[in-house]
N, CA, C and O of each residue as an XYZ file, in Angstrom:
836
protein
N       0.824     -1.189      0.000
C       0.000      0.000      0.000
C       0.874      1.260      0.000
O       2.021      1.233      0.447
N       0.320      2.345     -0.500
C       1.064      3.595     -0.483
C       1.273      4.033      0.954
O       0.359      3.937      1.772
N       2.454      4.508      1.266
C       2.748      5.022      2.594
C       3.366      6.385      2.459
O       3.995      6.682      1.443
N       3.200      7.233      3.476
C       3.763      8.579      3.389
C       5.250      8.540      3.104
O       5.973      7.718      3.667
N       5.709      9.422      2.233
C       7.107      9.467      1.853
C       7.975     10.004      2.984
O       7.507     10.771      3.825
N       9.195      9.610      2.997
C      10.121     10.107      4.017
C      10.352     11.600      3.822
O      10.412     12.091      2.695
N      10.481     12.312      4.936
C      10.656     13.769      4.868
C      12.122     14.103      4.666
O      12.858     14.347      5.623
N      12.531     14.108      3.413
C      13.933     14.376      3.114
C      14.127     15.636      2.294
O      15.244     16.149      2.213
N      13.066     16.149      1.685
C      13.212     17.349      0.871
C      13.192     18.579      1.758
O      12.583     18.581      2.828
N      13.850     19.600      1.311
C      13.940     20.817      2.113
C      12.585     21.474      2.242
O      11.767     21.440      1.323
N      12.361     22.074      3.401
C      11.156     22.859      3.603
C       9.958     22.084      4.078
O       8.907     22.682      4.308
N      10.065     20.748      4.241
C       8.940     19.959      4.697
C       9.393     19.124      5.870
O      10.350     18.357      5.767
N       8.702     19.272      6.990
C       9.061     18.517      8.174
C       7.841     17.744      8.665
O       6.736     18.282      8.737
N       8.060     16.468      9.001
C       6.978     15.638      9.496
C       6.877     15.824     11.006
O       7.131     14.896     11.773
N       6.505     17.024     11.422
C       6.364     17.320     12.836
C       5.051     18.057     13.069
O       4.597     18.845     12.239
N       4.465     17.778     14.212
C       3.263     18.499     14.567
C       3.616     19.872     15.073
O       4.756     20.137     15.456
N       2.635     20.740     15.072
C       2.856     22.087     15.573
C       2.680     22.135     17.076
O       2.530     21.103     17.729
N       2.698     23.316     17.609
C       2.494     23.469     19.038
C       1.058     23.122     19.392
O       0.156     23.191     18.557
N       0.868     22.747     20.659
C      -0.478     22.422     21.104
C      -0.967     21.080     20.616
O      -2.173     20.833     20.603
N      -0.049     20.195     20.209
C      -0.445     18.854     19.807
C      -1.011     18.756     18.414
O      -1.762     17.821     18.135
N      -0.689     19.676     17.524
C      -1.152     19.595     16.143
C      -0.616     18.325     15.497
O       0.584     18.064     15.581
N      -1.472     17.522     14.849
C      -0.995     16.281     14.240
C       0.022     16.548     13.137
O       0.007     17.622     12.537
N       0.904     15.591     12.861
C       1.858     15.739     11.762
C       1.128     15.919     10.422
O      -0.040     15.558     10.278
N       1.836     16.473      9.469
C       1.236     16.781      8.163
C       0.579     15.569      7.503
O      -0.556     15.691      7.042
N       1.238     14.394      7.434
C       0.572     13.251      6.786
C      -0.749     12.882      7.441
O      -1.711     12.541      6.753
N      -0.801     12.948      8.760
C      -2.042     12.620      9.452
C      -3.130     13.639      9.148
O      -4.296     13.277      8.993
N      -2.761     14.892      9.061
C      -3.742     15.926      8.732
C      -4.278     15.738      7.314
O      -5.473     15.899      7.065
N      -3.401     15.403      6.411
C      -3.834     15.166      5.033
C      -4.755     13.956      4.944
O      -5.767     13.995      4.243
N      -4.412     12.881      5.649
C      -5.251     11.689      5.627
C      -6.614     11.967      6.245
O      -7.636     11.525      5.722
N      -6.632     12.696      7.353
C      -7.908     13.008      8.002
C      -8.789     13.864      7.099
O      -9.991     13.625      6.990
N      -8.191     14.860      6.454
C      -8.955     15.732      5.558
C      -9.475     14.963      4.352
O     -10.636     15.106      3.967
N      -8.612     14.150      3.761
C      -9.025     13.378      2.585
C     -10.137     12.396      2.943
O     -11.102     12.249      2.194
N     -10.004     11.729      4.079
C     -11.029     10.766      4.492
C     -12.378     11.449      4.672
O     -13.399     10.941      4.211
N     -12.385     12.590      5.338
C     -13.645     13.298      5.561
C     -14.262     13.769      4.246
O     -15.460     13.601      4.020
N     -13.443     14.357      3.389
C     -13.973     14.897      2.131
C     -14.394     13.797      1.170
O     -15.431     13.917      0.517
N     -13.613     12.730      1.071
C     -13.997     11.620      0.193
C     -15.314     11.001      0.667
O     -16.156     10.615     -0.144
N     -15.482     10.913      1.993
C     -16.707     10.331      2.530
C     -17.903     11.234      2.271
O     -18.980     10.751      1.921
N     -17.724     12.543      2.439
C     -18.837     13.480      2.286
C     -19.178     13.756      0.827
O     -20.353     13.818      0.465
N     -18.154     13.921     -0.016
C     -18.384     14.385     -1.392
C     -18.126     13.323     -2.451
O     -18.630     13.419     -3.570
N     -17.352     12.324     -2.102
C     -16.922     11.345     -3.091
C     -15.522     11.664     -3.577
O     -15.113     12.825     -3.605
N     -14.800     10.644     -3.954
C     -13.410     10.808     -4.393
C     -13.306     11.693     -5.626
O     -12.488     12.610     -5.684
N     -14.145     11.404     -6.605
C     -14.018     12.124     -7.876
C     -14.468     13.579     -7.785
O     -14.098     14.390     -8.634
N     -15.266     13.925     -6.763
C     -15.749     15.299     -6.631
C     -14.935     16.112     -5.617
O     -15.302     17.235     -5.274
N     -13.849     15.543     -5.153
C     -12.965     16.241     -4.217
C     -11.668     16.602     -4.924
O     -11.023     15.735     -5.515
N     -11.285     17.856     -4.872
C     -10.065     18.303     -5.536
C      -8.887     18.292     -4.563
O      -9.064     18.300     -3.345
N      -7.696     18.273     -5.127
C      -6.492     18.365     -4.307
C      -6.484     19.669     -3.519
O      -6.084     19.692     -2.354
N      -6.921     20.742     -4.144
C      -6.945     22.032     -3.467
C      -7.839     21.997     -2.232
O      -7.485     22.555     -1.193
N      -8.985     21.351     -2.338
C      -9.884     21.248     -1.192
C      -9.248     20.444     -0.058
O      -9.438     20.763      1.116
N      -8.507     19.418     -0.406
C      -7.851     18.592      0.614
C      -6.802     19.400      1.364
O      -6.771     19.387      2.595
N      -5.949     20.098      0.636
C      -4.871     20.821      1.311
C      -5.421     21.990      2.121
O      -4.882     22.315      3.179
N      -6.483     22.622      1.640
C      -7.089     23.707      2.421
C      -7.680     23.171      3.721
O      -7.544     23.795      4.773
N      -8.337     22.014      3.646
C      -8.932     21.424      4.845
C      -7.856     20.978      5.832
O      -8.055     21.038      7.045
N      -6.714     20.529      5.307
C      -5.618     20.075      6.165
C      -4.761     21.230      6.670
O      -3.972     21.055      7.598
N      -4.909     22.410      6.065
C      -4.114     23.559      6.463
C      -2.675     23.473      6.018
O      -1.775     23.941      6.715
N      -2.442     22.864      4.835
C      -1.083     22.735      4.306
C      -1.085     23.199      2.843
O      -2.115     23.622      2.319
N       0.064     23.115      2.205
C       0.186     23.502      0.805
C       0.130     22.273     -0.096
O       0.267     21.142      0.369
N      -0.073     22.509     -1.382
C      -0.027     21.400     -2.335
C       1.353     20.738     -2.326
O       1.472     19.525     -2.500
N       2.387     21.550     -2.121
C       3.726     20.996     -2.064
C       3.880     19.967     -0.960
O       4.579     18.968     -1.126
N       3.224     20.211      0.171
C       3.289     19.255      1.273
C       2.596     17.949      0.903
O       3.096     16.866      1.207
N       1.445     18.054      0.247
C       0.739     16.830     -0.160
C       1.597     16.011     -1.113
O       1.756     14.803     -0.940
N       2.150     16.683     -2.128
C       2.920     15.943     -3.116
C       4.239     15.419     -2.539
O       4.809     14.459     -3.057
N       4.709     16.042     -1.486
C       5.915     15.550     -0.831
C       5.661     14.207     -0.163
O       6.480     13.291     -0.244
N       4.507     14.104      0.500
C       4.234     12.899      1.273
C       3.490     11.828      0.488
O       3.713     10.640      0.719
N       2.622     12.210     -0.422
C       1.786     11.220     -1.077
C       1.915     11.175     -2.596
O       1.618     10.141     -3.195
N       2.331     12.219     -3.217
C       2.532     12.177     -4.663
C       1.293     12.489     -5.475
O       1.391     13.132     -6.520
N       0.108     12.044     -5.013
C      -1.103     12.261     -5.795
C      -2.333     11.997     -4.926
O      -2.238     11.422     -3.842
N      -3.470     12.424     -5.423
C      -4.744     12.117     -4.752
C      -4.986     10.616     -4.769
O      -5.558     10.066     -3.827
N      -4.558      9.960     -5.823
C      -4.661      8.512     -5.960
C      -3.946      7.803     -4.807
O      -4.440      6.803     -4.286
N      -2.785      8.323     -4.413
C      -2.036      7.734     -3.303
C      -2.803      7.862     -1.985
O      -2.746      6.961     -1.148
N      -3.507      8.957     -1.801
C      -4.309      9.119     -0.590
C      -5.416      8.071     -0.521
O      -5.635      7.467      0.528
N      -6.105      7.859     -1.621
C      -7.154      6.840     -1.655
C      -6.568      5.464     -1.367
O      -7.155      4.678     -0.623
N      -5.432      5.180     -1.944
C      -4.751      3.905     -1.746
C      -4.410      3.696     -0.282
O      -4.597      2.604      0.256
N      -3.912      4.737      0.359
C      -3.485      4.631      1.755
C      -4.671      4.545      2.713
O      -4.554      3.930      3.773
N      -5.796      5.139      2.370
C      -6.974      5.061      3.235
C      -7.356      3.609      3.465
O      -7.622      3.203      4.596
N      -7.383      2.830      2.397
C      -7.697      1.410      2.574
C      -6.493      0.651      3.109
O      -6.648     -0.292      3.884
N      -5.305      1.052      2.705
C      -4.106      0.345      3.133
C      -3.934      0.324      4.633
O      -3.550     -0.700      5.198
N      -4.212      1.440      5.290
C      -4.021      1.478      6.740
C      -5.001      0.554      7.440
O      -4.657     -0.052      8.455
N      -6.229      0.435      6.914
C      -7.206     -0.463      7.509
C      -6.819     -1.919      7.267
O      -6.873     -2.740      8.182
N      -6.434     -2.233      6.053
C      -6.075     -3.610      5.741
C      -4.859     -4.063      6.533
O      -4.816     -5.205      6.993
N      -3.868     -3.191      6.703
C      -2.686     -3.561      7.494
C      -3.056     -3.859      8.939
O      -2.574     -4.825      9.529
N      -3.915     -3.021      9.501
C      -4.349     -3.230     10.884
C      -5.101     -4.553     11.016
O      -4.879     -5.306     11.964
N      -5.980     -4.828     10.076
C      -6.754     -6.066     10.145
C      -5.876     -7.296      9.940
O      -6.089     -8.329     10.574
N      -4.893     -7.183      9.057
C      -4.005     -8.325      8.818
C      -3.164     -8.622     10.054
O      -2.977     -9.789     10.399
N      -2.658     -7.606     10.720
C      -1.884     -7.809     11.945
C      -2.726     -8.506     13.008
O      -2.243     -9.410     13.691
N      -3.957     -8.098     13.149
C      -4.835     -8.687     14.150
C      -5.215    -10.114     13.769
O      -5.276    -10.987     14.634
N      -5.469    -10.359     12.495
C      -5.768    -11.718     12.048
C      -4.595    -12.649     12.318
O      -4.790    -13.770     12.788
N      -3.382    -12.198     12.028
C      -2.202    -13.026     12.287
C      -2.103    -13.385     13.766
O      -1.766    -14.516     14.115
N      -2.396    -12.418     14.631
C      -2.330    -12.676     16.072
C      -3.365    -13.714     16.491
O      -3.053    -14.608     17.278
N      -4.571    -13.613     15.988
C      -5.597    -14.601     16.315
C      -5.241    -15.971     15.746
O      -5.382    -16.986     16.429
N      -4.786    -16.000     14.513
C      -4.477    -17.275     13.873
C      -3.331    -17.997     14.557
O      -3.317    -19.227     14.588
N      -2.368    -17.267     15.107
C      -1.186    -17.864     15.743
C      -1.390    -18.163     17.226
O      -0.501    -18.719     17.871
N      -2.544    -17.803     17.768
C      -2.782    -18.000     19.200
C      -2.860    -19.485     19.552
O      -3.201    -20.317     18.711
N      -2.544    -19.798     20.787
C      -2.593    -21.179     21.270
C      -3.987    -21.476     21.808
O      -4.189    -21.605     23.016
N      -4.938    -21.580     20.892
C      -6.333    -21.821     21.240
C      -6.933    -22.796     20.236
O      -6.377    -22.975     19.153
N      -8.051    -23.430     20.569
C      -8.731    -24.303     19.601
C      -9.091    -23.529     18.341
O      -9.371    -22.332     18.395
N      -9.080    -24.219     17.215
C      -9.286    -23.543     15.939
C     -10.660    -22.890     15.863
O     -10.801    -21.836     15.243
N     -11.669    -23.489     16.476
C     -13.002    -22.876     16.442
C     -12.996    -21.513     17.135
O     -13.628    -20.565     16.669
N     -12.281    -21.428     18.241
C     -12.217    -20.155     18.964
C     -11.411    -19.127     18.192
O     -11.770    -17.950     18.160
N     -10.309    -19.570     17.563
C      -9.492    -18.643     16.781
C     -10.258    -18.084     15.599
O     -10.177    -16.891     15.304
N     -11.010    -18.955     14.917
C     -11.780    -18.488     13.760
C     -12.882    -17.535     14.203
O     -13.135    -16.523     13.549
N     -13.537    -17.861     15.319
C     -14.607    -16.977     15.769
C     -14.066    -15.598     16.130
O     -14.670    -14.582     15.787
N     -12.932    -15.563     16.818
C     -12.327    -14.280     17.179
C     -11.955    -13.483     15.932
O     -12.191    -12.277     15.861
N     -11.369    -14.172     14.948
C     -10.966    -13.494     13.708
C     -12.180    -12.990     12.941
O     -12.168    -11.886     12.396
N     -13.236    -13.814     12.904
C     -14.448    -13.431     12.170
C     -15.122    -12.221     12.805
O     -15.622    -11.343     12.102
N     -15.135    -12.177     14.139
C     -15.743    -11.035     14.829
C     -14.876     -9.791     14.696
O     -15.389     -8.683     14.539
N     -13.562     -9.976     14.760
C     -12.656     -8.823     14.741
C     -12.747     -8.038     13.439
O     -12.721     -6.808     13.457
N     -12.853     -8.728     12.317
C     -12.898     -7.999     11.045
C     -14.179     -7.181     10.937
O     -14.207     -6.157     10.255
N     -15.233     -7.627     11.604
C     -16.471     -6.854     11.628
C     -16.291     -5.593     12.473
O     -16.636     -4.494     12.039
N     -15.751     -5.758     13.676
C     -15.576     -4.618     14.572
C     -14.635     -3.580     13.971
O     -14.930     -2.385     13.996
N     -13.504     -4.031     13.430
C     -12.541     -3.076     12.888
C     -13.070     -2.389     11.637
O     -12.707     -1.244     11.367
N     -13.911     -3.056     10.878
C     -14.535     -2.411      9.722
C     -15.525     -1.346     10.174
O     -15.540     -0.244      9.624
N     -16.345     -1.656     11.159
C     -17.308     -0.668     11.659
C     -16.576      0.507     12.303
O     -16.979      1.658     12.134
N     -15.502      0.221     13.039
C     -14.732      1.300     13.674
C     -14.068      2.220     12.654
O     -13.710      3.353     12.974
N     -13.905      1.733     11.434
C     -13.285      2.513     10.356
C     -14.218      2.539      9.146
O     -13.797      2.332      8.008
N     -15.488      2.798      9.424
C     -16.507      2.647      8.392
C     -16.317      3.619      7.229
O     -16.582      3.265      6.081
N     -15.859      4.843      7.515
C     -15.620      5.789      6.433
C     -14.549      5.266      5.483
O     -14.684      5.380      4.265
N     -13.478      4.688      6.044
C     -12.410      4.137      5.217
C     -12.955      3.046      4.296
O     -12.681      3.033      3.096
N     -13.729      2.136      4.878
C     -14.277      1.035      4.091
C     -15.251      1.532      3.035
O     -15.228      1.074      1.892
N     -16.108      2.473      3.423
C     -17.094      3.017      2.485
C     -16.413      3.707      1.314
O     -16.779      3.502      0.157
N     -15.423      4.522      1.628
C     -14.693      5.239      0.575
C     -14.058      4.260     -0.392
O     -14.152      4.416     -1.609
N     -13.416      3.258      0.164
C     -12.669      2.362     -0.705
C     -13.578      1.561     -1.619
O     -13.349      1.511     -2.828
N     -14.611      0.933     -1.060
C     -15.450      0.085     -1.898
C     -16.255      0.901     -2.905
O     -16.679      0.380     -3.936
N     -16.465      2.177     -2.604
C     -17.162      3.049     -3.540
C     -16.231      3.558     -4.635
O     -16.681      3.882     -5.734
N     -14.930      3.628     -4.336
C     -14.011      4.319     -5.244
C     -12.840      3.476     -5.735
O     -11.983      3.986     -6.457
N     -12.783      2.202     -5.364
C     -11.645      1.380     -5.742
C     -11.390      1.390     -7.250
O     -10.241      1.383     -7.693
N     -12.471      1.407     -8.032
C     -12.332      1.366     -9.482
C     -11.619      2.591    -10.035
O     -11.207      2.600    -11.195
N     -11.471      3.639     -9.198
C     -10.815      4.850     -9.669
C      -9.313      4.856     -9.382
O      -8.604      5.784     -9.771
N      -8.837      3.819     -8.703
C      -7.394      3.679     -8.546
C      -6.755      3.334     -9.886
O      -7.419      2.833    -10.793
N      -5.478      3.605     -9.997
C      -4.755      3.199    -11.205
C      -4.755      1.671    -11.305
O      -4.843      0.998    -10.279
N      -4.658      1.108    -12.510
C      -4.629     -0.356    -12.659
C      -3.546     -1.020    -11.801
O      -3.772     -2.091    -11.239
N      -2.389     -0.396    -11.700
C      -1.309     -0.961    -10.898
C      -1.687     -1.047     -9.422
O      -1.429     -2.058     -8.768
N      -2.296      0.011     -8.904
C      -2.697      0.016     -7.495
C      -3.859     -0.946     -7.254
O      -3.915     -1.600     -6.213
N      -4.782     -1.036     -8.204
C      -5.867     -2.005     -8.063
C      -5.312     -3.422     -7.977
O      -5.784     -4.231     -7.179
N      -4.333     -3.713     -8.783
C      -3.717     -5.038     -8.759
C      -3.039     -5.310     -7.416
O      -3.124     -6.418     -6.885
N      -2.374     -4.306     -6.875
C      -1.701     -4.454     -5.596
C      -2.708     -4.675     -4.468
O      -2.501     -5.524     -3.601
N      -3.786     -3.915     -4.486
C      -4.807     -4.060     -3.455
C      -5.415     -5.458     -3.499
O      -5.585     -6.096     -2.460
N      -5.738     -5.929     -4.682
C      -6.333     -7.263     -4.800
C      -5.381     -8.334     -4.291
O      -5.807     -9.299     -3.656
N      -4.106     -8.167     -4.565
C      -3.116     -9.145     -4.100
C      -3.036     -9.160     -2.582
O      -2.958    -10.229     -1.976
N      -3.053     -7.987     -1.962
C      -2.953     -7.918     -0.503
C      -4.236     -8.380      0.166
O      -4.192     -9.002      1.227
N      -5.367     -8.085     -0.434
C      -6.629     -8.616      0.102
C      -6.668    -10.134     -0.022
O      -7.186    -10.821      0.859
N      -6.123    -10.653     -1.107
C      -6.108    -12.104     -1.304
C      -5.287    -12.796     -0.218
O      -5.669    -13.857      0.276
N      -4.145    -12.182      0.155
C      -3.321    -12.748      1.223
C      -4.090    -12.784      2.541
O      -4.003    -13.753      3.294
N      -4.839    -11.725      2.810
C      -5.651    -11.667      4.026
C      -6.711    -12.768      4.011
O      -6.871    -13.495      4.991
N      -7.425    -12.886      2.910
C      -8.472    -13.900      2.810
C      -7.888    -15.307      2.893
O      -8.511    -16.200      3.469
N      -6.710    -15.515      2.330
C      -6.089    -16.834      2.376
C      -5.723    -17.232      3.805
O      -5.836    -18.400      4.177
N      -5.282    -16.254      4.607
C      -4.964    -16.562      6.010
C      -6.231    -16.937      6.765
O      -6.206    -17.835      7.607
N      -7.317    -16.274      6.480
C      -8.607    -16.598      7.079
C      -9.049    -17.991      6.619
O      -9.533    -18.793      7.417
N      -8.878    -18.261      5.343
C      -9.260    -19.566      4.790
C      -8.453    -20.692      5.430
O      -8.971    -21.792      5.622
N      -7.192    -20.430      5.761
C      -6.359    -21.447      6.402
C      -6.990    -21.947      7.695
O      -6.910    -23.135      8.008
N      -7.625    -21.037      8.452
C      -8.282    -21.449      9.692
C      -9.471    -22.364      9.399
O      -9.698    -23.347     10.105
N     -10.223    -22.031      8.356
C     -11.343    -22.881      7.962
C     -10.842    -24.263      7.568
O     -11.398    -25.273      7.999
N      -9.808    -24.312      6.761
C      -9.267    -25.590      6.310
C      -8.707    -26.407      7.467
O      -8.856    -27.628      7.501
N      -8.066    -25.733      8.411
C      -7.533    -26.433      9.583
C      -8.659    -27.114     10.355
O      -8.535    -28.269     10.762
N      -9.749    -26.392     10.550
C     -10.885    -26.970     11.260
C     -11.545    -28.098     10.494
O     -12.018    -29.062     11.097
N     -11.583    -27.993      9.179
C     -12.163    -29.067      8.371
C     -11.293    -30.322      8.406
O     -11.811    -31.435      8.488
N      -9.985    -30.145      8.345
C      -9.083    -31.297      8.399
C      -9.178    -32.029      9.736
O      -9.085    -33.256      9.789
N      -9.362    -31.279     10.801
C      -9.400    -31.890     12.131
C     -10.785    -32.414     12.505
O     -10.943    -33.040     13.552
N     -11.783    -32.166     11.666
C     -13.127    -32.653     11.934
C     -13.963    -31.734     12.811
O     -15.106    -32.056     13.134
N     -13.403    -30.594     13.199
C     -14.162    -29.627     14.000
C     -15.249    -28.971     13.155
O     -16.349    -28.721     13.647
N     -14.951    -28.690     11.887
C     -15.909    -28.112     10.956
C     -16.288    -29.156      9.911
O     -15.504    -30.052      9.598
N     -17.493    -29.028      9.381
C     -17.868    -29.920      8.290
C     -17.093    -29.545      7.031
O     -16.750    -28.381      6.822
N     -16.829    -30.519      6.219
C     -16.015    -30.307      5.030
C     -16.859    -30.253      3.761
O     -16.323    -30.333      2.656
N     -18.175    -30.119      3.911
C     -19.050    -30.122      2.740
C     -18.951    -28.842      1.918
O     -19.078    -28.874      0.694
N     -18.724    -27.720      2.589
C     -18.677    -26.440      1.895
C     -17.232    -26.082      1.563
O     -16.379    -26.121      2.450
N     -16.934    -25.737      0.322
C     -15.566    -25.356     -0.038
C     -15.094    -24.164      0.798
O     -15.848    -23.210      0.988
N     -13.860    -24.207      1.296
C     -13.352    -23.113      2.135
C     -13.435    -21.741      1.478
O     -13.732    -20.756      2.154
N     -13.180    -21.656      0.182
C     -13.250    -20.356     -0.498
C     -14.656    -19.766     -0.430
O     -14.823    -18.551     -0.322
N     -15.669    -20.638     -0.493
C     -17.042    -20.171     -0.422
C     -17.367    -19.675      0.990
O     -18.118    -18.714      1.158
N     -16.801    -20.331      1.993
C     -16.975    -19.894      3.375
C     -16.410    -18.484      3.547
O     -17.043    -17.618      4.152
N     -15.215    -18.269      3.010
C     -14.578    -16.950      3.105
C     -15.413    -15.894      2.384
O     -15.641    -14.810      2.920
N     -15.866    -16.206      1.181
C     -16.683    -15.247      0.425
C     -17.987    -14.934      1.155
O     -18.464    -13.799      1.117
N     -18.554    -15.919      1.808
C     -19.801    -15.733      2.553
C     -19.606    -14.727      3.683
O     -20.404    -13.804      3.849
N     -18.555    -14.911      4.446
C     -18.347    -14.013      5.587
C     -17.937    -12.618      5.132
O     -18.477    -11.625      5.619
N     -16.995    -12.534      4.211
C     -16.513    -11.214      3.813
C     -17.525    -10.466      2.945
O     -17.476     -9.240      2.850
N     -18.432    -11.193      2.320
C     -19.527    -10.512      1.634
C     -20.371     -9.716      2.621
O     -20.792     -8.596      2.331
N     -20.617    -10.308      3.799
C     -21.353     -9.601      4.845
C     -20.567     -8.400      5.352
O     -21.134     -7.332      5.587
N     -19.263     -8.579      5.518
C     -18.412     -7.490      6.009
C     -18.415     -6.319      5.028
O     -18.520     -5.162      5.436
N     -18.303     -6.617      3.757
C     -18.213     -5.558      2.756
C     -19.513     -4.749      2.634
O     -19.504     -3.620      2.143
N     -20.615     -5.329      3.079
C     -21.888     -4.606      2.996
C     -22.176     -3.771      4.243
O     -23.179     -3.060      4.287
N     -21.321     -3.848      5.243
C     -21.571     -3.085      6.466
C     -21.698     -1.585      6.202
O     -22.519     -0.906      6.820
N     -20.888     -1.079      5.291
C     -20.911      0.360      5.026
C     -22.223      0.808      4.385
O     -22.513      2.004      4.350
N     -23.018     -0.133      3.877
C     -24.287      0.226      3.241
C     -25.423      0.356      4.252
O     -26.377      1.101      4.027
N     -25.319     -0.371      5.369
C     -26.488     -0.384      6.259
C     -26.195     -0.057      7.723
O     -27.102      0.355      8.445
N     -24.970     -0.226      8.171
C     -24.720     -0.009      9.591
C     -24.773      1.480      9.936
O     -24.223      2.313      9.217
N     -25.442      1.803     11.047
C     -25.521      3.179     11.534
C     -25.108      3.208     13.004
O     -25.598      2.399     13.793
N     -24.220      4.121     13.384
C     -23.768      4.190     14.779
C     -24.899      4.382     15.778
O     -24.784      3.966     16.931
N     -25.999      5.012     15.345
C     -27.119      5.246     16.252
C     -28.169      4.149     16.159
O     -29.288      4.325     16.640
N     -27.829      3.031     15.554
C     -28.763      1.917     15.425
C     -28.888      1.114     16.713
O     -28.317      1.475     17.742
N     -29.639      0.024     16.641
C     -29.931     -0.774     17.829
C     -28.753     -1.649     18.264
O     -28.641     -1.991     19.442
N     -27.883     -2.010     17.332
C     -26.800     -2.942     17.642
C     -25.459     -2.229     17.739
O     -25.137     -1.374     16.914
N     -24.687     -2.586     18.748
C     -23.328     -2.069     18.867
C     -22.428     -2.806     17.877
O     -22.809     -3.866     17.380
N     -21.246     -2.270     17.581
C     -20.322     -2.995     16.705
C     -20.034     -4.414     17.197
O     -19.986     -5.345     16.392
N     -19.844     -4.590     18.498
C     -19.543     -5.927     19.018
C     -20.734     -6.867     18.877
O     -20.551     -8.055     18.613
N     -21.938     -6.360     19.046
C     -23.120     -7.205     18.873
C     -23.264     -7.663     17.426
O     -23.578     -8.826     17.171
N     -23.038     -6.761     16.482
C     -23.071     -7.153     15.069
C     -22.003     -8.204     14.798
O     -22.254     -9.198     14.116
N     -20.803     -7.974     15.342
C     -19.702     -8.908     15.139
C     -20.029    -10.279     15.712
O     -19.751    -11.298     15.080
N     -20.611    -10.312     16.890
C     -20.943    -11.589     17.519
C     -21.995    -12.342     16.712
O     -21.891    -13.556     16.537
N     -23.000    -11.634     16.224
C     -24.043    -12.283     15.419
C     -23.453    -12.883     14.140
O     -23.733    -14.035     13.809
N     -22.652    -12.119     13.433
C     -22.101    -12.606     12.169
C     -21.102    -13.743     12.390
O     -21.055    -14.691     11.607
N     -20.307    -13.648     13.452
C     -19.368    -14.730     13.753
C     -20.118    -16.002     14.138
O     -19.723    -17.099     13.743
N     -21.194    -15.862     14.902
C     -21.985    -17.033     15.289
C     -22.649    -17.672     14.065
O     -22.713    -18.898     13.963
N     -23.143    -16.844     13.137
C     -23.722    -17.393     11.905
C     -22.683    -18.213     11.143
O     -22.993    -19.288     10.630
N     -21.472    -17.715     11.070
C     -20.409    -18.432     10.365
C     -20.116    -19.759     11.039
O     -20.030    -20.792     10.375
N     -19.964    -19.735     12.351
C     -19.630    -20.963     13.076
C     -20.754    -21.991     13.006
O     -20.494    -23.189     12.900
N     -22.000    -21.530     13.064
C     -23.109    -22.471     12.955
C     -23.137    -23.128     11.584
O     -23.468    -24.308     11.467
N     -22.795    -22.381     10.557
C     -22.791    -22.948      9.203
C     -21.679    -23.984      9.034
O     -21.768    -24.846      8.160
N     -20.635    -23.909      9.862
C     -19.503    -24.818      9.716
C     -19.570    -26.048     10.619
O     -18.831    -27.010     10.409
N     -20.441    -26.026     11.612
C     -20.465    -27.156     12.544
C     -20.975    -28.414     11.835
O     -21.863    -28.338     10.987
N     -20.408    -29.563     12.188
C     -20.823    -30.840     11.577
C     -22.299    -31.149     11.824
O     -22.798    -32.182     11.376
């Protein structure tokens, strides 16, 4: 995923201002996320982003290179966080059913906690450059494959039924996750953890022998 460039050029420093002002890359990401969510990626200009962040265009191009890089990084930061957490659950010394349930619930909670990021990406992924789209698909595939490994482990050990192909199990769960940005509302009846528990339980019930 695109990551902020190192601050090596003259005149640009990756430091916050007085009073706890966030560093420039964080300000740019926050501004881009808000504007992309409110207006859409294609209707947000670079000028609007830098004005909202309180920086110059030179600062944006120093750290990100393009508006395309900002969109790429919005999803990248979420996917990296989710992959780190999935690896921790998958490597834990616990029964496979418990590890899968924890992983299945976690991706729901982290998606809801970063709902703007997810909404922006799934709405605008097609506007990334072909090269970045290819990279995103490859990294998402690695994430899904690690999740699938847990399903396969449980099927081999007889904890889960082996009737349903593991890839279909993964598509079933992540299809639900990807639709969260369409219907979940923070002021709704269910908390993020309650939604996560329901969806994880549905997955586990579908896999039990």
